[in-house]
C-alpha positions in Angstrom: 88.4 87.7 164.0 87.1 91.0 162.6 86.7 94.5 163.9 85.1 97.7 162.8 87.0 99.9 160.3 88.0 103.4 161.3 85.9 106.2 159.8 86.8 107.7 156.5 87.0 111.5 155.8 83.7 112.8 154.7 84.9 113.8 151.3 86.2 110.3 150.7 83.2 108.5 152.1 81.0 110.5 149.7 82.8 109.0 146.7 81.9 105.4 147.7 78.6 103.7 146.7 75.9 103.7 149.3 75.4 100.5 151.2 79.0 99.4 151.6 79.9 97.8 154.9 83.5 98.0 156.1 85.5 95.9 158.5 89.0 94.9 159.4 89.7 91.1 159.2 92.7 89.6 160.9 94.8 87.6 158.4 97.7 86.6 160.5 99.9 89.1 158.6 97.9 92.1 159.6 94.4 93.5 159.5 92.9 93.6 156.1 90.3 96.3 155.3 87.3 94.8 153.5 84.3 96.5 152.0 81.2 94.4 151.2 77.9 95.1 149.5 74.8 92.9 148.7 74.0 89.3 149.2 74.1 86.2 147.1 77.0 84.6 145.2 80.3 86.1 146.4 82.3 88.2 143.9 85.8 88.7 145.2 87.3 91.8 143.6 91.1 92.2 143.9 93.1 95.3 143.0 96.8 95.6 142.6 99.7 98.1 143.0 99.3 100.9 144.3 95.6 101.2 144.5 92.9 99.9 147.0 89.3 98.7 146.9 88.2 102.2 145.8 89.2 101.1 142.3 86.0 98.9 142.1 83.4 101.4 143.3 82.1 102.1 139.7 81.9 98.3 139.0 80.0 97.9 142.3 77.5 100.6 141.0 77.2 98.8 137.7 76.2 95.7 139.6 73.5 97.4 141.6 70.5 95.2 142.2 72.2 91.9 141.3 72.0 88.9 143.6 75.7 89.2 144.3 77.8 89.6 147.5 80.6 92.0 146.5 83.7 91.5 148.6 86.4 94.2 148.0 89.5 93.9 150.2 92.6 96.1 150.3 95.8 94.2 149.9 98.0 94.2 153.0 100.3 97.3 152.7 97.8 99.3 150.7 94.6 101.1 151.2 93.3 101.0 154.8 94.8 97.6 155.5 97.8 97.2 157.9 101.1 98.3 156.4 104.2 96.2 157.3 107.3 98.3 157.8 109.6 95.7 156.2 109.8 95.3 152.5 110.8 91.7 152.9 107.2 91.0 154.2 106.0 91.5 150.6 106.3 88.2 148.8 103.7 86.6 146.5 103.6 83.7 148.9 102.8 85.9 151.9 100.1 87.9 150.1 98.5 84.7 148.9 98.5 83.4 152.5 97.0 86.5 153.9 94.3 86.6 151.2 93.6 82.9 151.8 93.0 83.6 155.5 90.4 86.2 154.4 88.7 83.8 152.1 88.5 81.2 154.9 87.4 83.7 157.5 84.5 85.0 155.3 83.7 81.4 154.2 83.6 82.3 150.6 82.3 79.5 148.4 81.5 79.3 144.6 83.5 82.5 144.2 83.5 84.7 141.1 87.1 86.1 141.2 87.7 89.4 139.6 91.4 90.4 139.3 93.6 93.2 138.1 97.4 93.9 138.3 98.9 92.0 141.3 95.4 90.9 142.3 95.7 88.3 139.5 98.7 86.3 140.9 97.7 86.9 144.5 94.2 85.7 144.0 95.1 82.7 141.8 97.8 81.6 144.2 95.4 81.8 147.2 92.8 79.7 145.4 95.4 77.3 144.2 95.4 76.0 147.8 91.5 75.9 147.9 90.4 75.3 144.2 87.1 73.9 145.3 86.0 77.4 146.4 86.6 79.0 143.0 83.8 78.9 140.3 84.7 81.4 137.6 87.1 84.1 136.8 87.1 87.7 135.4 90.6 88.8 134.3 91.4 92.5 133.9 94.9 93.5 132.8 97.0 91.3 134.9 99.3 88.2 134.6 98.2 84.7 135.4 101.3 82.6 135.1 105.1 82.6 135.1 106.7 84.5 132.2 108.3 83.0 129.2 112.1 82.3 129.5 113.0 85.1 127.1 110.8 87.7 128.8 112.0 91.3 129.3 110.6 93.3 132.3 108.6 96.4 131.5 110.1 99.9 131.7 108.1 100.5 134.9 109.6 97.4 136.6 113.1 98.1 135.4 112.8 101.6 136.9 111.7 100.0 140.2 115.1 98.3 140.5 117.2 101.4 139.7 119.4 102.1 142.8 118.6 105.2 144.8 116.3 106.9 142.3 113.6 104.3 142.6 113.6 104.6 146.4 113.4 108.4 146.1 110.5 108.2 143.6 108.5 105.6 145.4 109.1 106.5 149.0 109.6 110.3 148.9 107.7 111.5 145.8 104.8 109.0 146.2 105.2 107.4 142.8 103.2 105.7 141.2 100.1 106.7 143.1 100.7 110.3 142.3 100.7 109.6 138.6 98.1 106.9 137.9 96.5 109.0 135.1 99.6 108.3 133.0 98.6 104.7 132.7 95.1 105.5 131.4 93.5 105.5 128.0 91.5 108.5 129.0 93.8 110.5 131.3 90.9 112.5 132.6 89.5 109.4 134.3 91.9 109.8 137.3 91.9 113.5 138.2 90.8 115.8 141.1 89.2 114.1 144.0 89.5 110.7 142.4 93.2 111.0 142.2 93.3 112.3 145.7 91.4 109.3 146.9 94.1 107.0 145.5 96.8 109.0 147.2 95.1 109.4 150.6 95.9 106.0 152.2 99.6 106.4 151.3 99.9 110.1 152.3 102.5 109.4 155.0 106.0 108.5 154.1 106.2 105.7 156.6 103.3 103.9 154.9 104.9 103.8 151.4 106.7 100.5 151.7 104.4 98.4 149.6 104.4 100.2 146.2 108.1 99.7 145.6 108.1 96.2 147.3 105.3 95.0 145.1 107.0 96.4 142.0 110.1 94.4 142.9 107.9 91.3 143.4 107.6 91.2 139.6 110.3 88.8 138.2 113.3 90.3 136.6 114.9 86.9 135.8 114.1 83.3 135.8 115.7 83.0 139.2 113.3 85.4 140.9 111.6 84.0 144.0 108.1 84.8 142.7 108.5 82.2 139.9 107.4 79.0 141.7 104.2 80.7 143.0 103.5 82.2 139.5 103.7 78.7 138.1 101.1 77.5 140.6 98.9 80.4 139.3 99.3 79.2 135.8 98.3 75.7 136.7 95.1 76.8 138.3 94.3 79.2 135.5 94.6 76.6 132.8 92.8 73.9 134.7 89.9 75.9 136.1 86.7 74.1 134.8 84.5 77.2 135.2 84.2 80.1 132.6 86.9 82.7 132.2 86.0 86.2 131.1 88.7 88.6 130.0 88.1 92.4 129.8 91.3 94.1 128.5 92.5 97.7 128.3 94.5 97.8 125.1 96.0 101.2 125.9 97.7 100.0 129.1 101.4 101.0 128.9 102.3 98.5 131.7 100.5 95.2 130.9 98.7 96.0 127.6 100.7 93.4 125.6 99.9 90.6 128.0 96.5 89.7 126.5 97.8 87.4 123.9 99.6 85.3 126.5 96.3 84.9 128.4 94.4 84.0 125.2 96.9 81.3 124.4 96.6 79.8 127.9 92.8 79.9 127.8 91.6 79.8 124.2 88.1 79.2 125.5 87.9 82.5 127.4 85.5 85.2 126.3 87.6 88.2 125.5 86.4 91.8 125.4 88.9 94.4 124.2 88.5 98.1 125.1 90.4 101.3 124.6 90.9 101.7 128.4 94.2 101.8 130.2 95.7 100.0 133.1 93.1 100.9 135.7 90.2 100.0 133.4 87.7 99.9 136.2 87.7 103.7 136.0 87.0 103.7 132.3 84.8 100.7 131.4 82.9 99.7 134.6 79.8 98.7 132.7 81.7 96.4 130.5 83.3 94.8 133.5 79.9 94.5 135.2 78.5 92.6 132.2 81.5 90.2 132.3 80.9 89.6 136.0 77.2 88.8 135.3 78.2 86.3 132.7 80.8 84.7 135.0 78.2 84.5 137.8 76.0 82.2 135.7 78.5 79.4 136.2 76.9 76.4 137.9 77.7 76.0 141.6 80.3 73.4 142.4 79.7 70.4 144.5 
């Protein structure tokens, strides 16, 4: 079931591309806010923590006029999707289940999947249960499999587990959505009204459960509960018969070093390196648009 989405403030609506439809789709775990534009082969674009579908607006503009149906949801807990009050709701398995319900509800077939940050594992895990619906993949600064046994969490994810101080920073001070520019190659790319648009859906303290919960979903040991689902992601990533495009922001302080791991898992992938940071959709949307066009040339399955 779906319903109309509540109206956006005028200043925020003006920042989005023309022609976007908006709706709320029931996923069983809450209503998921979804923006769509165009018709044709579906391109499912998934953001991560702590952003929302707004992240893909410039990519959508770069794909203007293509025979593509752009589907841009907000993850549960973020953007204008429902926000569970319990941190325990946020598991990789739950997010994949909720996204899977959306994929089925919209009847997405022969999908070009575009993923960044947590969108990678969540998207791959959802399609691991319905691989016949996935045709090709565009990877943007994310992870696609379980970590190596000797891995070390990033400084950001170690901070997310610091007692008291991490709760204060994430829940009270609005971190990291208040400091996204720090993760950019060009720090001017997230300023002013753009920065405000990322903060707006999480402006209320009671809505700030997901950013810290998602940060803690990242493994900090080989016993972490996300590991089995990440392994399923890796299985799909390595076995996907369709093409894989990688567009990478080398100046990403969070996941920038992860490109070599992805290249080893898929040596056949087409890799485009850039000087962008973590939220590379803000810096190199045209490059991403070109990768989506190439991925969309994959033959339809079945």
